[in-house]
VEXMI-563542 format. One line per field, with one value per residue: residue number from 1; residue in one letter; y, z, x of N, C-alpha, C in turn. Coordinates in nm, 4 decimals. Example, Ala and Ser with C-alpha at 12.3 -4.5 7.8 and 13.67 -1.06 7.14 Angstrom:
num <- [1_2];
residuo <- [A_S];
n_py <- [-0.5690_-0.2250];
n_pz <- [0.7800_0.7080];
n_px <- [1.3190_1.2850];
ca_py <- [-0.4500_-0.1060];
ca_pz <- [0.7800_0.7140];
ca_px <- [1.2300_1.3670];
c_py <- [-0.3300_0.0030];
c_pz <- [0.7800_0.7870];
c_px <- [1.3200_1.2900];
REM end
This chain:
num <- [1_2_3_4_5_6_7_8_9_10_11_12_13_14_15_16_17_18_19_20_21_22_23_24_25_26_27_28_29_30_31_32_33_34_35_36_37_38_39_40_41_42_43_44_45_46_47_48_49_50_51_52_53_54_55_56_57_58_59_60_61_62_63_64_65_66_67_68_69_70_71_72_73_74_75_76_77_78_79_80_81_82_83_84_85_86_87_88_89_90_91_92_93_94_95_96_97_98_99_100_101_102_103_104_105_106_107_108_109_110_111];
residuo <- [M_R_N_G_A_P_F_V_E_R_D_L_P_A_S_I_K_Q_V_R_E_R_L_L_K_Q_S_R_G_D_R_A_F_I_E_L_L_L_I_A_R_D_V_G_L_E_P_L_Q_V_A_C_E_L_A_L_E_C_G_V_V_S_G_S_L_V_M_N_E_L_R_R_L_I_A_P_T_R_P_P_Q_L_S_L_P_K_Q_L_Q_L_R_V_E_S_L_T_D_C_Q_R_D_E_Q_L_R_G_T_H_Y_A_H];
n_py <- [9.4467_9.3370_9.0547_8.8939_8.9545_9.0160_8.7674_8.5887_8.5250_8.4160_8.1318_7.8945_7.6170_7.3414_7.2811_7.5191_7.6882_7.5791_7.6306_7.9083_7.9600_7.8698_8.0332_8.2877_8.2893_8.3333_8.5755_8.8355_8.6692_8.7256_8.8813_8.6962_8.5138_8.6715_8.7168_8.4585_8.4299_8.6270_8.5259_8.2983_8.4125_8.4542_8.1975_8.0206_7.8472_7.5743_7.4836_7.6205_7.4993_7.2353_7.2874_7.3790_7.1460_6.9816_7.1192_7.0958_6.8222_6.7962_6.9012_7.1326_7.4590_7.7382_8.0591_8.0811_7.8150_7.7123_7.8797_7.7992_7.5345_7.5877_7.7282_7.5270_7.3609_7.5114_7.5635_7.5716_7.2819_7.0996_7.1070_6.8262_6.6328_6.7268_6.5661_6.5700_6.5932_6.3808_6.5338_6.7685_6.7054_6.7088_6.6022_6.5969_6.6947_7.0134_7.0970_7.2316_7.4427_7.6050_7.6961_7.7314_7.9436_8.1417_8.1680_8.2637_8.5089_8.6477_8.8372_9.0981_9.1512_9.3177_9.3277];
n_pz <- [-14.0425_-13.9810_-13.9069_-13.9816_-13.8296_-13.8571_-13.9241_-13.7264_-13.5370_-13.6978_-13.8105_-13.9394_-14.1496_-14.0158_-14.1476_-14.2806_-14.0654_-13.9477_-14.1478_-14.1427_-13.8864_-13.9200_-14.1286_-14.0123_-13.8475_-14.0123_-14.1924_-14.3430_-14.3594_-14.2843_-14.4926_-14.6992_-14.6130_-14.6198_-14.8953_-14.9803_-14.8660_-15.0031_-15.2615_-15.2069_-15.1555_-15.4060_-15.5263_-15.3382_-15.0161_-15.0100_-15.2207_-15.1234_-14.8755_-14.9512_-15.0861_-14.8724_-14.7180_-14.8889_-14.8906_-14.6217_-14.6078_-14.7523_-14.5775_-14.5813_-14.5450_-14.7126_-14.8324_-15.1116_-15.1936_-15.1125_-15.2656_-15.5265_-15.5242_-15.4934_-15.7293_-15.9155_-15.8547_-15.9245_-16.1860_-16.5266_-16.6966_-16.9360_-17.2837_-17.4721_-17.6738_-18.0056_-18.3031_-18.6212_-18.9546_-19.2224_-19.4419_-19.3352_-19.1891_-19.1439_-19.3977_-19.4469_-19.2156_-19.1382_-19.1421_-18.9393_-19.0762_-19.0589_-19.2339_-19.4711_-19.3941_-19.3688_-19.6346_-19.7505_-19.6301_-19.7307_-19.8183_-19.7406_-19.4945_-19.1891_-18.8477];
n_px <- [-7.3520_-7.1177_-6.9225_-7.1298_-7.3506_-7.6369_-7.7308_-7.6845_-7.8778_-8.0674_-8.2465_-8.0673_-7.9715_-7.7786_-7.5323_-7.4730_-7.4443_-7.2143_-7.0261_-7.0382_-6.9335_-6.6699_-6.5819_-6.5970_-6.3806_-6.1728_-5.9738_-6.1528_-6.3654_-6.6225_-6.7211_-6.7116_-6.9028_-7.1325_-7.1486_-7.2101_-7.4628_-7.6002_-7.6075_-7.7531_-7.9949_-8.0983_-8.0975_-8.1867_-8.1921_-8.1424_-7.9555_-7.7289_-7.6986_-7.6343_-7.3933_-7.2400_-7.2323_-7.0839_-6.8404_-6.7693_-6.7324_-6.4986_-6.3187_-6.1763_-6.2597_-6.3529_-6.4502_-6.4369_-6.4258_-6.6759_-6.8342_-6.7607_-6.8572_-7.1278_-7.1838_-7.1382_-7.3486_-7.5737_-7.5408_-7.6467_-7.7673_-7.5790_-7.6474_-7.7703_-7.5449_-7.5246_-7.6220_-7.4925_-7.6129_-7.5007_-7.4222_-7.3244_-7.1017_-6.7467_-6.5296_-6.2607_-6.0341_-5.8983_-5.5522_-5.2957_-5.0640_-4.7895_-4.5937_-4.7343_-4.8954_-4.7021_-4.6239_-4.8587_-4.8768_-4.6631_-4.3612_-4.3697_-4.4649_-4.4863_-4.3893];
ca_py <- [9.3327_9.2869_8.9179_8.8297_8.9768_9.0020_8.6294_8.5042_8.4789_8.3523_7.9860_7.8414_7.4750_7.3134_7.2892_7.6608_7.7439_7.5336_7.7063_8.0456_7.9629_7.8569_8.1512_8.4047_8.2799_8.3713_8.7172_8.8637_8.5615_8.7826_8.9207_8.5744_8.4570_8.7588_8.6887_8.3326_8.4536_8.7062_8.4340_8.2109_8.4885_8.4366_8.0576_7.9436_7.7952_7.4327_7.4677_7.6660_7.3950_7.1243_7.3346_7.3809_7.0066_6.9329_7.1828_7.0363_6.6876_6.8110_6.9321_7.2671_7.5493_7.8769_8.1193_8.0505_7.6736_7.6995_7.9498_7.7116_7.4233_7.6424_7.7583_7.3999_7.3073_7.5903_7.5821_7.5052_7.1548_7.1100_7.0471_6.6986_6.6474_6.7260_6.4834_6.6414_6.5085_6.3451_6.6400_6.8764_6.6581_6.7282_6.4828_6.6087_6.8001_7.1026_7.0801_7.3541_7.4444_7.7377_7.7341_7.7812_8.0761_8.2333_8.1909_8.3481_8.6419_8.7119_8.8927_9.2373_9.1579_9.3822_9.2984];
ca_pz <- [-14.1219_-13.9319_-13.8561_-14.0147_-13.7136_-13.8820_-13.9512_-13.6130_-13.4744_-13.7979_-13.8051_-14.0586_-14.1398_-13.9394_-14.2306_-14.3072_-13.9389_-13.9303_-14.2427_-14.0917_-13.7742_-13.9714_-14.2082_-13.9265_-13.7863_-14.1155_-14.2280_-14.4451_-14.3625_-14.2740_-14.6279_-14.7772_-14.5701_-14.6709_-15.0387_-14.9937_-14.8337_-15.1103_-15.3720_-15.1602_-15.1658_-15.5424_-15.5669_-15.2303_-14.9135_-15.0322_-15.2881_-15.0337_-14.7745_-15.0145_-15.1109_-14.7423_-14.6810_-14.9714_-14.8428_-14.4925_-14.6345_-14.7989_-14.4621_-14.5961_-14.5679_-14.7481_-14.9068_-15.2547_-15.2143_-15.1031_-15.3818_-15.6428_-15.5126_-15.5165_-15.8726_-15.9878_-15.8305_-15.9890_-16.3276_-16.6153_-16.7518_-17.0727_-17.3807_-17.5242_-17.7906_-18.1295_-18.4115_-18.7478_-19.0725_-19.2938_-19.5352_-19.2637_-19.1205_-19.2174_-19.4585_-19.4261_-19.1190_-19.1783_-19.0679_-18.9158_-19.1548_-19.0386_-19.3562_-19.5652_-19.3453_-19.4035_-19.7810_-19.7798_-19.5787_-19.8193_-19.7589_-19.7052_-19.3650_-19.0830_-18.7136];
ca_px <- [-7.3134_-6.9903_-6.9240_-7.2566_-7.4379_-7.7802_-7.7677_-7.6488_-8.0010_-8.1522_-8.2459_-8.0022_-7.9368_-7.6561_-7.4109_-7.4463_-7.3945_-7.0758_-6.9441_-7.0329_-6.8394_-6.5335_-6.5476_-6.5800_-6.2475_-6.0757_-5.9786_-6.2538_-6.4635_-6.7566_-6.7612_-6.7344_-7.0300_-7.2378_-7.1603_-7.2820_-7.6036_-7.6601_-7.6367_-7.8607_-8.1191_-8.1490_-8.1125_-8.2479_-8.1013_-8.1087_-7.8265_-7.6226_-7.6803_-7.5616_-7.2570_-7.1716_-7.2069_-6.9726_-6.7173_-6.7355_-6.6807_-6.3602_-6.2364_-6.1221_-6.3721_-6.3217_-6.5595_-6.4256_-6.4591_-6.8215_-6.8887_-6.7422_-6.9515_-7.2608_-7.1981_-7.1509_-7.4827_-7.6784_-7.5071_-7.7420_-7.7193_-7.5300_-7.7403_-7.7191_-7.4584_-7.6013_-7.5685_-7.5032_-7.6373_-7.3773_-7.3840_-7.2577_-6.9825_-6.6218_-6.4724_-6.1164_-6.0069_-5.7892_-5.4283_-5.2213_-4.9413_-4.7306_-4.5215_-4.8352_-4.9340_-4.5930_-4.6280_-4.9736_-4.8512_-4.5662_-4.2400_-4.3927_-4.5316_-4.4060_-4.4397];
c_py <- [9.2698_9.1505_8.8478_8.8466_8.9642_8.8572_8.5353_8.4448_8.4041_8.2017_7.9312_7.6927_7.4566_7.3287_7.4345_7.7273_7.7049_7.6106_7.8496_8.0559_7.9562_7.9798_8.2724_8.4039_8.3229_8.5216_8.7335_8.7534_8.6123_8.8245_8.7993_8.5131_8.5405_8.7354_8.5598_8.3523_8.5362_8.6197_8.3417_8.2814_8.4676_8.2913_7.9703_7.8871_7.6508_7.4144_7.5131_7.5616_7.2782_7.1641_7.3370_7.2396_6.9503_6.9917_7.1232_6.8956_6.6920_6.8384_7.0700_7.3585_7.6886_7.9291_8.0826_7.9049_7.6542_7.7655_7.8646_7.5958_7.4708_7.6712_7.6318_7.3430_7.3820_7.6135_7.5109_7.3773_7.1761_7.0479_6.9151_6.7225_6.6339_6.6327_6.5565_6.5453_6.4865_6.4570_6.7495_6.8329_6.6787_6.5962_6.4789_6.7243_6.8848_7.0800_7.2153_7.3444_7.5857_7.7859_7.7921_7.9213_8.1790_8.2663_8.2827_8.4919_8.7190_8.7713_9.0350_9.2538_9.2212_9.3534_9.4231];
c_pz <- [-14.0712_-13.8681_-13.8820_-13.9057_-13.7455_-13.8986_-13.8363_-13.5510_-13.5715_-13.7915_-13.9374_-14.0406_-14.0757_-14.0231_-14.2602_-14.1808_-13.9170_-14.0237_-14.1935_-13.9793_-13.8231_-14.0503_-14.1196_-13.8540_-13.8839_-14.1398_-14.3473_-14.4575_-14.3532_-14.4114_-14.7138_-14.7416_-14.6223_-14.8203_-15.0627_-14.9679_-14.9418_-15.2312_-15.3333_-15.1668_-15.3034_-15.5762_-15.4600_-15.1344_-14.9388_-15.1081_-15.2008_-14.9273_-14.8312_-15.0399_-14.9813_-14.6966_-14.7596_-14.9263_-14.7097_-14.5090_-14.6786_-14.6822_-14.4665_-14.6291_-14.5960_-14.8283_-15.0535_-15.2843_-15.2111_-15.2242_-15.5079_-15.6412_-15.5437_-15.6650_-15.9561_-15.9732_-15.9092_-16.1372_-16.4140_-16.6716_-16.8963_-17.1673_-17.4308_-17.6505_-17.9167_-18.2300_-18.5429_-18.8608_-19.1481_-19.3859_-19.4655_-19.1918_-19.2084_-19.2747_-19.4354_-19.3291_-19.1657_-19.0868_-19.0498_-18.9904_-19.1480_-19.1627_-19.4584_-19.5232_-19.3820_-19.5525_-19.8151_-19.7363_-19.6670_-19.7442_-19.7108_-19.5698_-19.2613_-18.9483_-18.6436];
c_px <- [-7.1847_-7.0081_-7.0565_-7.3597_-7.5863_-7.8255_-7.7344_-7.7739_-8.0913_-8.1374_-8.1937_-7.9781_-7.7982_-7.5294_-7.3744_-7.3926_-7.2485_-6.9824_-6.9299_-6.9299_-6.6953_-6.4900_-6.5214_-6.4458_-6.1380_-6.0824_-6.0726_-6.3575_-6.6052_-6.8078_-6.7923_-6.8694_-7.1470_-7.2576_-7.2379_-7.4310_-7.6733_-7.6933_-7.7518_-7.9956_-8.1816_-8.1796_-8.1779_-8.1442_-8.0592_-7.9775_-7.7092_-7.5942_-7.6009_-7.4162_-7.1767_-7.1395_-7.0892_-6.8398_-6.6741_-6.6813_-6.5352_-6.2657_-6.1741_-6.2398_-6.3190_-6.4393_-6.5554_-6.4610_-6.6100_-6.8866_-6.8752_-6.8398_-7.0925_-7.2829_-7.2085_-7.2915_-7.5897_-7.6523_-7.6105_-7.6827_-7.6759_-7.6319_-7.6828_-7.6371_-7.5432_-7.5371_-7.5961_-7.5382_-7.5066_-7.3294_-7.3043_-7.1301_-6.8594_-6.5729_-6.3223_-6.0943_-5.8901_-5.6691_-5.3616_-5.0885_-4.8841_-4.6561_-4.6189_-4.8790_-4.8282_-4.5954_-4.7443_-4.9510_-4.7537_-4.4491_-4.2584_-4.4609_-4.4389_-4.4697_-4.4806];
REM end
């Protein structure tokens, strides 16, 4: 696994090869590249390729940057904002009142 040796001969997309070359020049870059490939095993090479392209566009290539881009790409979409019926909506929002908290706690409170 040293320097990503098992993947040197493998036919990878150009952007992934460029990221591999840059990562292997960094300390622990071989481990970072292997981590990327392990995630790609689960999600596929296409998201990894797009993440590598985005990292290359930034001009700074690191394992953590590519990993962040990849996680953003594979993250589940947020559900649409729910609309609550009028009966469930707050009429008066609560206010933070530290003095009230002190009064409720009383004088017998010990830290």
